[in-house]
mmCIF file of the N, C-alpha and C atoms, coordinates in Angstrom:
data_MODEL
# 
_entry.id   MODEL 
# 
loop_
_atom_site.group_PDB 
_atom_site.id 
_atom_site.type_symbol 
_atom_site.label_atom_id 
_atom_site.label_alt_id 
_atom_site.label_comp_id 
_atom_site.label_asym_id 
_atom_site.label_entity_id 
_atom_site.label_seq_id 
_atom_site.pdbx_PDB_ins_code 
_atom_site.Cartn_x 
_atom_site.Cartn_y 
_atom_site.Cartn_z 
_atom_site.occupancy 
_atom_site.B_iso_or_equiv 
_atom_site.pdbx_formal_charge 
_atom_site.auth_seq_id 
_atom_site.auth_comp_id 
_atom_site.auth_asym_id 
_atom_site.auth_atom_id 
_atom_site.pdbx_PDB_model_num 
ATOM 1   N N  . UNK A 1 1  ? 6.313   6.106   -10.407 1.00 0.00 ? 1  UNK A N  1 
ATOM 2   C CA . UNK A 1 1  ? 6.349   4.466   -10.829 1.00 0.00 ? 1  UNK A CA 1 
ATOM 3   C C  . UNK A 1 1  ? 5.829   4.089   -9.073  1.00 0.00 ? 1  UNK A C  1 
ATOM 4   N N  . UNK A 1 2  ? 6.397   4.702   -8.564  1.00 0.00 ? 2  UNK A N  1 
ATOM 5   C CA . UNK A 1 2  ? 5.946   4.201   -6.845  1.00 0.00 ? 2  UNK A CA 1 
ATOM 6   C C  . UNK A 1 2  ? 4.433   4.452   -6.871  1.00 0.00 ? 2  UNK A C  1 
ATOM 7   N N  . UNK A 1 3  ? 4.079   5.841   -7.217  1.00 0.00 ? 3  UNK A N  1 
ATOM 8   C CA . UNK A 1 3  ? 2.540   6.131   -6.858  1.00 0.00 ? 3  UNK A CA 1 
ATOM 9   C C  . UNK A 1 3  ? 1.655   5.262   -7.772  1.00 0.00 ? 3  UNK A C  1 
ATOM 10  N N  . UNK A 1 4  ? 2.097   5.087   -8.861  1.00 0.00 ? 4  UNK A N  1 
ATOM 11  C CA . UNK A 1 4  ? 1.345   3.832   -9.724  1.00 0.00 ? 4  UNK A CA 1 
ATOM 12  C C  . UNK A 1 4  ? 1.133   2.752   -9.200  1.00 0.00 ? 4  UNK A C  1 
ATOM 13  N N  . UNK A 1 5  ? 1.985   2.101   -8.217  1.00 0.00 ? 5  UNK A N  1 
ATOM 14  C CA . UNK A 1 5  ? 2.163   0.788   -7.499  1.00 0.00 ? 5  UNK A CA 1 
ATOM 15  C C  . UNK A 1 5  ? 1.078   0.998   -6.055  1.00 0.00 ? 5  UNK A C  1 
ATOM 16  N N  . UNK A 1 6  ? 1.307   2.177   -5.806  1.00 0.00 ? 6  UNK A N  1 
ATOM 17  C CA . UNK A 1 6  ? 0.731   2.251   -4.584  1.00 0.00 ? 6  UNK A CA 1 
ATOM 18  C C  . UNK A 1 6  ? -0.950  2.173   -5.022  1.00 0.00 ? 6  UNK A C  1 
ATOM 19  N N  . UNK A 1 7  ? -1.245  2.997   -5.844  1.00 0.00 ? 7  UNK A N  1 
ATOM 20  C CA . UNK A 1 7  ? -2.647  2.824   -6.453  1.00 0.00 ? 7  UNK A CA 1 
ATOM 21  C C  . UNK A 1 7  ? -2.919  1.383   -7.034  1.00 0.00 ? 7  UNK A C  1 
ATOM 22  N N  . UNK A 1 8  ? -2.364  0.807   -7.267  1.00 0.00 ? 8  UNK A N  1 
ATOM 23  C CA . UNK A 1 8  ? -2.707  -0.420  -8.018  1.00 0.00 ? 8  UNK A CA 1 
ATOM 24  C C  . UNK A 1 8  ? -2.988  -1.658  -6.517  1.00 0.00 ? 8  UNK A C  1 
ATOM 25  N N  . UNK A 1 9  ? -2.131  -1.120  -5.604  1.00 0.00 ? 9  UNK A N  1 
ATOM 26  C CA . UNK A 1 9  ? -2.325  -2.122  -4.655  1.00 0.00 ? 9  UNK A CA 1 
ATOM 27  C C  . UNK A 1 9  ? -3.569  -1.703  -3.676  1.00 0.00 ? 9  UNK A C  1 
ATOM 28  N N  . UNK A 1 10 ? -4.052  -0.342  -3.754  1.00 0.00 ? 10 UNK A N  1 
ATOM 29  C CA . UNK A 1 10 ? -5.015  0.076   -2.906  1.00 0.00 ? 10 UNK A CA 1 
ATOM 30  C C  . UNK A 1 10 ? -6.254  -0.876  -3.606  1.00 0.00 ? 10 UNK A C  1 
ATOM 31  N N  . UNK A 1 11 ? -6.475  -0.579  -4.986  1.00 0.00 ? 11 UNK A N  1 
ATOM 32  C CA . UNK A 1 11 ? -7.528  -1.480  -5.398  1.00 0.00 ? 11 UNK A CA 1 
ATOM 33  C C  . UNK A 1 11 ? -7.450  -2.933  -5.328  1.00 0.00 ? 11 UNK A C  1 
ATOM 34  N N  . UNK A 1 12 ? -6.441  -3.406  -5.300  1.00 0.00 ? 12 UNK A N  1 
ATOM 35  C CA . UNK A 1 12 ? -6.363  -4.637  -4.969  1.00 0.00 ? 12 UNK A CA 1 
ATOM 36  C C  . UNK A 1 12 ? -6.494  -5.077  -3.618  1.00 0.00 ? 12 UNK A C  1 
ATOM 37  N N  . UNK A 1 13 ? -6.337  -3.864  -2.743  1.00 0.00 ? 13 UNK A N  1 
ATOM 38  C CA . UNK A 1 13 ? -6.859  -4.152  -1.436  1.00 0.00 ? 13 UNK A CA 1 
ATOM 39  C C  . UNK A 1 13 ? -8.156  -4.064  -1.086  1.00 0.00 ? 13 UNK A C  1 
ATOM 40  N N  . UNK A 1 14 ? -8.681  -2.867  -1.780  1.00 0.00 ? 14 UNK A N  1 
ATOM 41  C CA . UNK A 1 14 ? -10.264 -2.970  -1.730  1.00 0.00 ? 14 UNK A CA 1 
ATOM 42  C C  . UNK A 1 14 ? -11.217 -4.025  -2.421  1.00 0.00 ? 14 UNK A C  1 
ATOM 43  N N  . UNK A 1 15 ? -10.356 -4.737  -3.498  1.00 0.00 ? 15 UNK A N  1 
ATOM 44  C CA . UNK A 1 15 ? -11.035 -5.961  -4.069  1.00 0.00 ? 15 UNK A CA 1 
ATOM 45  C C  . UNK A 1 15 ? -11.327 -6.843  -3.148  1.00 0.00 ? 15 UNK A C  1 
ATOM 46  N N  . UNK A 1 16 ? -10.032 -7.336  -2.335  1.00 0.00 ? 16 UNK A N  1 
ATOM 47  C CA . UNK A 1 16 ? -9.705  -8.246  -1.383  1.00 0.00 ? 16 UNK A CA 1 
ATOM 48  C C  . UNK A 1 16 ? -10.697 -7.721  -0.009  1.00 0.00 ? 16 UNK A C  1 
ATOM 49  N N  . UNK A 1 17 ? -10.724 -6.883  0.323   1.00 0.00 ? 17 UNK A N  1 
ATOM 50  C CA . UNK A 1 17 ? -11.442 -6.516  1.579   1.00 0.00 ? 17 UNK A CA 1 
ATOM 51  C C  . UNK A 1 17 ? -13.121 -6.800  1.216   1.00 0.00 ? 17 UNK A C  1 
ATOM 52  N N  . UNK A 1 18 ? -13.273 -6.517  0.140   1.00 0.00 ? 18 UNK A N  1 
ATOM 53  C CA . UNK A 1 18 ? -14.896 -6.565  -0.571  1.00 0.00 ? 18 UNK A CA 1 
ATOM 54  C C  . UNK A 1 18 ? -15.527 -8.191  -0.502  1.00 0.00 ? 18 UNK A C  1 
ATOM 55  N N  . UNK A 1 19 ? -14.494 -9.019  -1.194  1.00 0.00 ? 19 UNK A N  1 
ATOM 56  C CA . UNK A 1 19 ? -14.192 -10.429 -1.450  1.00 0.00 ? 19 UNK A CA 1 
ATOM 57  C C  . UNK A 1 19 ? -14.461 -11.210 -0.052  1.00 0.00 ? 19 UNK A C  1 
ATOM 58  N N  . UNK A 1 20 ? -13.146 -11.067 0.716   1.00 0.00 ? 20 UNK A N  1 
ATOM 59  C CA . UNK A 1 20 ? -13.009 -12.214 1.774   1.00 0.00 ? 20 UNK A CA 1 
ATOM 60  C C  . UNK A 1 20 ? -13.267 -11.300 2.897   1.00 0.00 ? 20 UNK A C  1 
ATOM 61  N N  . UNK A 1 21 ? -13.337 -9.821  3.223   1.00 0.00 ? 21 UNK A N  1 
ATOM 62  C CA . UNK A 1 21 ? -13.563 -9.301  4.729   1.00 0.00 ? 21 UNK A CA 1 
ATOM 63  C C  . UNK A 1 21 ? -11.862 -8.891  4.734   1.00 0.00 ? 21 UNK A C  1 
ATOM 64  N N  . UNK A 1 22 ? -12.385 -8.207  5.938   1.00 0.00 ? 22 UNK A N  1 
ATOM 65  C CA . UNK A 1 22 ? -10.772 -7.323  6.403   1.00 0.00 ? 22 UNK A CA 1 
ATOM 66  C C  . UNK A 1 22 ? -9.912  -7.743  7.171   1.00 0.00 ? 22 UNK A C  1 
ATOM 67  N N  . UNK A 1 23 ? -10.465 -8.956  7.627   1.00 0.00 ? 23 UNK A N  1 
ATOM 68  C CA . UNK A 1 23 ? -9.679  -9.797  8.211   1.00 0.00 ? 23 UNK A CA 1 
ATOM 69  C C  . UNK A 1 23 ? -8.898  -10.832 7.959   1.00 0.00 ? 23 UNK A C  1 
ATOM 70  N N  . UNK A 1 24 ? -9.535  -11.259 6.756   1.00 0.00 ? 24 UNK A N  1 
ATOM 71  C CA . UNK A 1 24 ? -8.823  -12.241 5.983   1.00 0.00 ? 24 UNK A CA 1 
ATOM 72  C C  . UNK A 1 24 ? -7.201  -12.297 5.692   1.00 0.00 ? 24 UNK A C  1 
ATOM 73  N N  . UNK A 1 25 ? -6.509  -13.135 5.954   1.00 0.00 ? 25 UNK A N  1 
ATOM 74  C CA . UNK A 1 25 ? -5.249  -13.502 5.666   1.00 0.00 ? 25 UNK A CA 1 
ATOM 75  C C  . UNK A 1 25 ? -4.625  -12.605 4.470   1.00 0.00 ? 25 UNK A C  1 
ATOM 76  N N  . UNK A 1 26 ? -5.415  -12.825 3.219   1.00 0.00 ? 26 UNK A N  1 
ATOM 77  C CA . UNK A 1 26 ? -5.126  -11.899 1.923   1.00 0.00 ? 26 UNK A CA 1 
ATOM 78  C C  . UNK A 1 26 ? -4.816  -10.567 2.150   1.00 0.00 ? 26 UNK A C  1 
ATOM 79  N N  . UNK A 1 27 ? -6.339  -10.344 2.445   1.00 0.00 ? 27 UNK A N  1 
ATOM 80  C CA . UNK A 1 27 ? -6.357  -9.154  2.800   1.00 0.00 ? 27 UNK A CA 1 
ATOM 81  C C  . UNK A 1 27 ? -5.153  -8.389  3.688   1.00 0.00 ? 27 UNK A C  1 
ATOM 82  N N  . UNK A 1 28 ? -4.890  -8.920  4.882   1.00 0.00 ? 28 UNK A N  1 
ATOM 83  C CA . UNK A 1 28 ? -4.156  -8.303  5.857   1.00 0.00 ? 28 UNK A CA 1 
ATOM 84  C C  . UNK A 1 28 ? -2.619  -8.293  4.924   1.00 0.00 ? 28 UNK A C  1 
ATOM 85  N N  . UNK A 1 29 ? -2.264  -9.342  4.232   1.00 0.00 ? 29 UNK A N  1 
ATOM 86  C CA . UNK A 1 29 ? -1.293  -9.274  3.540   1.00 0.00 ? 29 UNK A CA 1 
ATOM 87  C C  . UNK A 1 29 ? -1.092  -8.316  2.732   1.00 0.00 ? 29 UNK A C  1 
ATOM 88  N N  . UNK A 1 30 ? -1.594  -8.256  2.023   1.00 0.00 ? 30 UNK A N  1 
ATOM 89  C CA . UNK A 1 30 ? -1.953  -7.058  1.006   1.00 0.00 ? 30 UNK A CA 1 
ATOM 90  C C  . UNK A 1 30 ? -2.051  -5.454  1.948   1.00 0.00 ? 30 UNK A C  1 
ATOM 91  N N  . UNK A 1 31 ? -2.493  -5.318  2.756   1.00 0.00 ? 31 UNK A N  1 
ATOM 92  C CA . UNK A 1 31 ? -2.343  -4.162  3.461   1.00 0.00 ? 31 UNK A CA 1 
ATOM 93  C C  . UNK A 1 31 ? -0.966  -3.988  3.885   1.00 0.00 ? 31 UNK A C  1 
ATOM 94  N N  . UNK A 1 32 ? -0.173  -4.775  4.665   1.00 0.00 ? 32 UNK A N  1 
ATOM 95  C CA . UNK A 1 32 ? 0.820   -4.838  4.856   1.00 0.00 ? 32 UNK A CA 1 
ATOM 96  C C  . UNK A 1 32 ? 1.907   -4.370  3.520   1.00 0.00 ? 32 UNK A C  1 
ATOM 97  N N  . UNK A 1 33 ? 1.356   -4.753  2.522   1.00 0.00 ? 33 UNK A N  1 
ATOM 98  C CA . UNK A 1 33 ? 2.429   -4.647  1.457   1.00 0.00 ? 33 UNK A CA 1 
ATOM 99  C C  . UNK A 1 33 ? 1.986   -2.941  1.097   1.00 0.00 ? 33 UNK A C  1 
ATOM 100 N N  . UNK A 1 34 ? 0.804   -2.535  1.010   1.00 0.00 ? 34 UNK A N  1 
ATOM 101 C CA . UNK A 1 34 ? 0.380   -1.239  0.594   1.00 0.00 ? 34 UNK A CA 1 
ATOM 102 C C  . UNK A 1 34 ? 1.282   -0.046  2.209   1.00 0.00 ? 34 UNK A C  1 
ATOM 103 N N  . UNK A 1 35 ? 1.170   -0.572  3.229   1.00 0.00 ? 35 UNK A N  1 
ATOM 104 C CA . UNK A 1 35 ? 2.030   -0.029  4.100   1.00 0.00 ? 35 UNK A CA 1 
ATOM 105 C C  . UNK A 1 35 ? 3.445   0.312   3.717   1.00 0.00 ? 35 UNK A C  1 
ATOM 106 N N  . UNK A 1 36 ? 4.117   -0.657  3.256   1.00 0.00 ? 36 UNK A N  1 
ATOM 107 C CA . UNK A 1 36 ? 5.701   -0.971  3.201   1.00 0.00 ? 36 UNK A CA 1 
ATOM 108 C C  . UNK A 1 36 ? 5.677   0.262   1.874   1.00 0.00 ? 36 UNK A C  1 
ATOM 109 N N  . UNK A 1 37 ? 5.059   -0.014  0.943   1.00 0.00 ? 37 UNK A N  1 
ATOM 110 C CA . UNK A 1 37 ? 4.660   0.909   -0.473  1.00 0.00 ? 37 UNK A CA 1 
ATOM 111 C C  . UNK A 1 37 ? 4.797   2.640   0.239   1.00 0.00 ? 37 UNK A C  1 
ATOM 112 N N  . UNK A 1 38 ? 3.971   2.941   0.856   1.00 0.00 ? 38 UNK A N  1 
ATOM 113 C CA . UNK A 1 38 ? 3.627   4.146   1.348   1.00 0.00 ? 38 UNK A CA 1 
ATOM 114 C C  . UNK A 1 38 ? 4.812   4.852   2.162   1.00 0.00 ? 38 UNK A C  1 
ATOM 115 N N  . UNK A 1 39 ? 5.303   3.675   3.098   1.00 0.00 ? 39 UNK A N  1 
ATOM 116 C CA . UNK A 1 39 ? 6.641   4.208   4.158   1.00 0.00 ? 39 UNK A CA 1 
ATOM 117 C C  . UNK A 1 39 ? 7.391   4.487   3.248   1.00 0.00 ? 39 UNK A C  1 
ATOM 118 N N  . UNK A 1 40 ? 7.622   3.765   1.980   1.00 0.00 ? 40 UNK A N  1 
ATOM 119 C CA . UNK A 1 40 ? 8.838   4.166   1.161   1.00 0.00 ? 40 UNK A CA 1 
ATOM 120 C C  . UNK A 1 40 ? 8.604   5.571   0.283   1.00 0.00 ? 40 UNK A C  1 
ATOM 121 N N  . UNK A 1 41 ? 7.129   5.640   0.235   1.00 0.00 ? 41 UNK A N  1 
ATOM 122 C CA . UNK A 1 41 ? 7.104   6.830   -0.156  1.00 0.00 ? 41 UNK A CA 1 
ATOM 123 C C  . UNK A 1 41 ? 7.363   8.435   0.715   1.00 0.00 ? 41 UNK A C  1 
ATOM 124 N N  . UNK A 1 42 ? 6.927   8.079   1.764   1.00 0.00 ? 42 UNK A N  1 
ATOM 125 C CA . UNK A 1 42 ? 7.174   9.302   3.108   1.00 0.00 ? 42 UNK A CA 1 
ATOM 126 C C  . UNK A 1 42 ? 8.817   9.124   3.105   1.00 0.00 ? 42 UNK A C  1 
ATOM 127 N N  . UNK A 1 43 ? 9.463   7.947   3.204   1.00 0.00 ? 43 UNK A N  1 
ATOM 128 C CA . UNK A 1 43 ? 10.878  8.205   3.023   1.00 0.00 ? 43 UNK A CA 1 
ATOM 129 C C  . UNK A 1 43 ? 11.339  9.027   2.034   1.00 0.00 ? 43 UNK A C  1 
ATOM 130 N N  . UNK A 1 44 ? 11.160  8.848   1.014   1.00 0.00 ? 44 UNK A N  1 
ATOM 131 C CA . UNK A 1 44 ? 11.610  9.759   -0.322  1.00 0.00 ? 44 UNK A CA 1 
ATOM 132 C C  . UNK A 1 44 ? 11.299  10.789  0.001   1.00 0.00 ? 44 UNK A C  1 
ATOM 133 N N  . UNK A 1 45 ? 9.944   11.437  0.299   1.00 0.00 ? 45 UNK A N  1 
ATOM 134 C CA . UNK A 1 45 ? 9.471   12.601  0.490   1.00 0.00 ? 45 UNK A CA 1 
ATOM 135 C C  . UNK A 1 45 ? 10.497  13.268  1.386   1.00 0.00 ? 45 UNK A C  1 
ATOM 136 N N  . UNK A 1 46 ? 10.692  12.491  2.800   1.00 0.00 ? 46 UNK A N  1 
ATOM 137 C CA . UNK A 1 46 ? 11.486  13.385  3.722   1.00 0.00 ? 46 UNK A CA 1 
ATOM 138 C C  . UNK A 1 46 ? 13.098  13.416  3.104   1.00 0.00 ? 46 UNK A C  1 
ATOM 139 N N  . UNK A 1 47 ? 13.478  12.570  2.305   1.00 0.00 ? 47 UNK A N  1 
ATOM 140 C CA . UNK A 1 47 ? 14.916  12.772  1.793   1.00 0.00 ? 47 UNK A CA 1 
ATOM 141 C C  . UNK A 1 47 ? 14.793  14.068  0.493   1.00 0.00 ? 47 UNK A C  1 
ATOM 142 N N  . UNK A 1 48 ? 13.642  14.335  0.320   1.00 0.00 ? 48 UNK A N  1 
ATOM 143 C CA . UNK A 1 48 ? 13.765  15.194  -0.993  1.00 0.00 ? 48 UNK A CA 1 
ATOM 144 C C  . UNK A 1 48 ? 13.607  16.215  -0.114  1.00 0.00 ? 48 UNK A C  1 
ATOM 145 N N  . UNK A 1 49 ? 12.806  16.719  0.695   1.00 0.00 ? 49 UNK A N  1 
ATOM 146 C CA . UNK A 1 49 ? 12.798  17.616  1.862   1.00 0.00 ? 49 UNK A CA 1 
ATOM 147 C C  . UNK A 1 49 ? 13.982  18.163  2.424   1.00 0.00 ? 49 UNK A C  1 
ATOM 148 N N  . UNK A 1 50 ? 14.634  17.229  2.679   1.00 0.00 ? 50 UNK A N  1 
ATOM 149 C CA . UNK A 1 50 ? 16.230  17.574  3.560   1.00 0.00 ? 50 UNK A CA 1 
ATOM 150 C C  . UNK A 1 50 ? 17.027  18.168  2.543   1.00 0.00 ? 50 UNK A C  1 
ATOM 151 N N  . UNK A 1 51 ? 16.829  18.029  1.003   1.00 0.00 ? 51 UNK A N  1 
ATOM 152 C CA . UNK A 1 51 ? 17.668  18.214  -0.043  1.00 0.00 ? 51 UNK A CA 1 
ATOM 153 C C  . UNK A 1 51 ? 17.419  19.940  0.140   1.00 0.00 ? 51 UNK A C  1 
# 
């Protein structure tokens, strides 16, 4: 589920970057949302490795 959300957000980010540019507000917000998803994945992987 999380991996699917990450992939979908990546696709949206690419489209926004191509349409509005990399520094556009929409693109930056989407990039930050992707960062949050990636951080969640990293935390999940760390928890899994600890067990």
